C-alpha positions as CSV (number, residue, x, y, z in Angstrom):
1,M,97.6,116.4,97.2
2,V,97.0,112.7,96.5
3,C,99.5,109.8,96.4
4,L,98.8,107.3,93.7
5,D,99.2,103.6,94.8
6,M,100.8,101.2,92.3
7,C,97.4,99.6,91.5
8,F,96.2,103.0,90.3
9,L,99.3,103.6,88.3
10,I,98.9,100.3,86.6
11,D,95.3,100.9,85.8
12,L,96.3,104.4,84.4
13,L,99.0,102.9,82.2
14,R,96.6,100.2,80.9
15,G,93.9,102.8,80.2
16,K,91.4,101.0,82.4
17,A,87.8,102.3,82.2
18,S,87.3,101.8,85.9
19,I,89.4,104.9,86.7
20,A,87.9,107.2,84.1
21,D,85.5,109.0,86.4
22,L,88.2,109.5,89.1
23,R,90.7,110.7,86.5
24,E,88.2,113.2,85.2
25,T,87.5,114.5,88.7
26,F,91.3,114.9,89.3
27,D,91.7,116.8,86.0
28,R,88.8,119.2,86.9
29,K,90.3,119.9,90.2
30,E,93.9,120.2,88.8
31,T,95.1,117.8,91.4
32,N,98.8,117.5,92.2
33,F,99.9,113.9,92.2
34,T,102.6,112.1,94.2
35,V,103.9,108.6,94.4
36,A,105.8,106.9,97.2
37,T,109.2,105.4,96.4
38,P,108.1,101.8,97.2
39,S,105.4,102.1,94.5
40,V,108.1,103.2,92.1
41,M,110.2,100.2,93.0
42,E,107.2,97.8,92.7
43,L,106.1,99.2,89.3
44,W,109.6,99.2,87.9
45,A,110.4,95.7,89.1
46,G,107.1,94.4,87.6
47,L,108.0,96.1,84.3
48,L,111.5,94.5,84.2
49,L,110.2,91.0,85.2
50,S,107.5,91.0,82.6
51,Q,109.9,91.8,79.8
52,H,108.0,94.8,78.5
53,S,109.3,96.7,75.4
54,E,111.5,99.7,75.6
55,K,108.4,101.8,74.6
56,E,106.6,100.6,77.7
57,K,109.7,101.5,79.9
58,I,109.8,105.0,78.4
59,K,106.1,105.4,79.1
60,V,106.6,104.4,82.8
61,L,109.6,106.7,83.1
62,E,107.6,109.6,81.7
63,L,104.8,108.9,84.2
64,F,107.4,109.0,87.0
65,R,108.7,112.3,85.8
66,S,105.2,113.8,85.9
67,L,104.8,112.9,89.6
68,T,106.4,114.2,92.7
69,I,108.2,111.2,94.3
70,L,107.9,111.0,98.0
71,P,110.9,109.4,99.8
72,L,111.0,107.1,102.8
73,D,112.6,109.4,105.3
74,E,113.0,109.0,109.1
75,Q,109.5,110.2,109.9
76,S,107.9,108.0,107.3
77,A,109.8,105.0,108.5
78,K,108.6,105.6,112.1
79,H,105.0,105.8,110.9
80,A,105.5,102.6,109.0
81,A,107.0,100.9,112.0
82,E,104.1,102.0,114.2
83,Y,101.6,100.6,111.6
84,E,103.5,97.3,111.4
85,A,103.6,96.8,115.2
86,M,99.9,97.6,115.5
87,L,98.9,95.2,112.7
88,V,101.2,92.4,113.8
89,K,99.7,92.7,117.3
90,K,96.2,92.4,115.8
91,G,97.3,89.4,113.7
92,K,96.7,91.3,110.4
93,P,100.1,92.0,109.0
94,I,100.5,93.5,105.5
95,G,103.5,93.6,103.2
96,T,106.6,95.7,104.0
97,E,106.3,97.9,100.8
98,D,102.6,98.7,101.7
99,L,103.6,99.6,105.2
100,M,106.3,102.0,103.8
101,I,103.7,103.5,101.4
102,A,101.3,104.0,104.3
103,G,104.1,105.6,106.4
104,I,105.1,107.9,103.6
105,V,101.5,108.9,102.9
106,S,100.8,109.6,106.6
107,A,104.0,111.5,107.2
108,H,103.4,113.8,104.2
109,G,99.7,114.4,105.0
110,E,98.6,112.8,101.7
111,V,95.5,110.9,100.6
112,L,96.3,107.4,99.2
113,V,94.4,106.5,96.0
114,T,94.1,102.7,96.0
115,R,91.8,99.8,95.4
116,D,93.7,97.6,97.9
117,E,91.5,96.8,100.8
118,H,94.2,96.1,103.4
119,Y,95.0,99.8,103.8
120,A,91.6,100.2,105.5
121,S,93.0,98.3,108.5
122,I,95.3,101.3,109.3
123,P,93.5,103.8,111.5
124,G,93.8,107.4,110.5
125,L,95.3,106.7,107.1
126,R,93.5,108.9,104.6
127,L,92.2,106.8,101.7
128,L,90.4,107.4,98.4
129,K,89.3,103.9,97.4
130,Y,88.1,103.2,93.8
């Protein structure tokens, strides 16, 4: 299964052409999709702060319902903490939400679909960059 990062979800909601090939590949393979709880928080907060219409909110809620939402559990939190300690020691910290997403993805054995470059600094994190 693949875990969709917030940037992919936004591109999907906006109908961006840049994800068309990837989306077609997923459709052909009948891929099961997940999303990490911090991505849900980030996307919903962005929606509320930008004053989107009720129609847009419904669209996002429908998207959430179509995905399996992965929680930040104890194992995920420990993975995130390990990544944070490693990156801080290297002088390359990343945001807390992104650390939680990486921890969740790692703990659940998922592949993270993202265009964010900073995830590449986490050794062993399985990525599908677009």
